[in-house]
C-alpha positions in Angstrom: 75.6 115.3 41.9 75.5 111.7 41.1 73.2 109.4 43.2 76.0 106.8 43.3 78.7 109.2 44.3 77.8 112.5 45.9 81.3 113.8 45.3 81.0 113.4 41.5 80.8 116.9 40.1 81.4 115.8 36.5 78.2 117.6 35.5 78.6 120.7 37.7 80.9 123.7 37.7 81.9 123.3 34.1 82.7 126.3 31.9 80.3 126.5 29.0 81.9 126.5 25.6 80.5 127.4 22.1 80.3 124.5 19.7 83.5 125.6 18.0 85.3 125.9 21.3 84.0 122.5 22.3 85.5 121.0 19.2 88.9 122.6 19.9 88.6 121.6 23.6 88.1 117.9 22.6 91.2 118.1 20.4 93.2 119.8 23.2 91.9 117.2 25.8 93.1 114.3 23.5 96.6 116.0 23.3 96.7 116.5 27.1 95.7 112.9 27.7 98.5 111.7 25.3 101.1 113.9 26.9 100.2 112.8 30.5 99.4 109.2 29.5 96.1 109.3 31.3 92.5 110.1 30.5 92.3 113.8 31.3 88.5 113.7 30.7 88.2 111.9 34.0 89.5 115.1 35.7 86.1 116.7 35.0 85.1 114.8 38.2 86.7 117.5 40.4 88.3 119.9 37.9 86.8 122.3 35.3 89.0 121.2 32.4 86.9 123.3 30.0 87.8 126.4 32.1 91.5 125.3 32.1 91.4 125.0 28.3 89.6 128.4 27.7 91.9 130.1 30.2 95.1 128.7 28.6 96.1 126.8 31.8 98.7 124.1 31.8 100.1 121.5 34.1 103.0 122.5 36.3 106.2 120.3 36.4 104.7 118.3 39.3 101.7 117.4 37.2 99.2 119.7 39.0 96.9 122.1 37.3 96.3 125.6 38.8 93.8 126.0 41.6 91.8 128.4 39.5 89.6 125.6 38.1 89.3 123.2 41.0 85.8 122.3 41.8 84.4 122.3 45.4 84.8 118.5 45.6 88.5 118.6 44.9 90.5 117.6 48.0 92.7 120.7 47.7 89.9 123.1 46.6 91.1 126.5 47.8 90.3 130.1 48.0 92.2 130.5 44.7 89.5 128.7 42.8 86.9 130.6 40.8 84.3 128.5 42.6 85.4 129.6 46.1 82.4 131.3 47.6 80.0 130.0 45.0 76.9 128.2 46.4 78.4 128.6 49.9 81.5 126.5 49.2 84.6 127.7 51.1 87.9 126.3 50.1 91.1 126.0 52.0 94.2 128.2 52.0 97.7 127.6 50.7 100.6 129.2 52.6 104.3 129.0 51.7 106.4 128.8 54.9 110.0 129.6 54.1 111.1 127.1 56.7 108.7 124.3 56.1 107.6 124.7 52.5 104.0 124.6 51.5 101.1 124.0 53.9 97.4 123.6 53.2 94.7 124.4 55.7 91.4 122.9 54.5 88.2 125.0 54.6 84.8 123.9 55.6 83.9 122.5 52.2 87.1 120.3 52.1 86.3 118.9 55.5 82.7 118.3 54.8 83.4 116.6 51.4 86.4 114.5 52.5 86.9 114.5 56.3 90.4 114.7 58.0 91.4 111.1 57.3 90.6 111.2 53.6 92.4 114.5 53.3 95.5 113.1 55.1 95.5 110.1 52.7 95.1 112.4 49.7 98.0 114.6 50.7 100.2 111.7 51.6 99.7 110.1 48.2 99.5 113.2 46.0 101.5 115.9 47.8 103.7 114.3 50.4 105.8 117.4 50.8 102.8 119.6 51.7 102.0 120.0 55.4 98.3 119.5 56.0 97.1 121.7 58.9 93.8 120.3 60.3 91.7 122.3 62.7 91.1 120.9 66.1 87.7 119.2 66.9 85.3 117.0 65.0 85.0 117.6 61.3 81.7 117.8 59.5 80.6 114.6 57.7 79.6 114.1 54.1 76.0 113.8 55.4 76.3 117.3 56.9 77.5 118.5 53.4 74.6 116.8 51.6 72.2 118.2 54.1 73.6 121.7 53.6 73.4 121.4 49.8 69.8 120.1 49.9 68.9 122.6 52.7 67.6 119.8 54.8 67.3 120.7 58.5 69.2 118.4 60.9 
């Protein structure tokens, strides 16, 4: 975690590649950046792009990558991520309701990392058609999350 931004996981939860794979990954990343017209390398903040490369993942028509490689700091980190359950991180759950479409119920890690308001803002901006289902009661804070990660007692 970065001292400046405790949510920056650029240096964590990254698939390790051989030197040859890393060279191919860098070429692939440049192509992905050109296709999407944005710096895909920035996605390492909350997404394991090396894992996506190695796994042959691609973007869906809506511009999203599969949940498989979302890091615990991603706002929609879910139980479909390979990092769900790793280091005590618990992601949310996606459910497709035939009547209402997709809904996302955040897990403890989503709430600790982002809080309800930030999650609402994220979904309004990124996935406005997704229904965000927030649990009742107060959500854990980022301080709670950092304390848990550092195993510091309250």
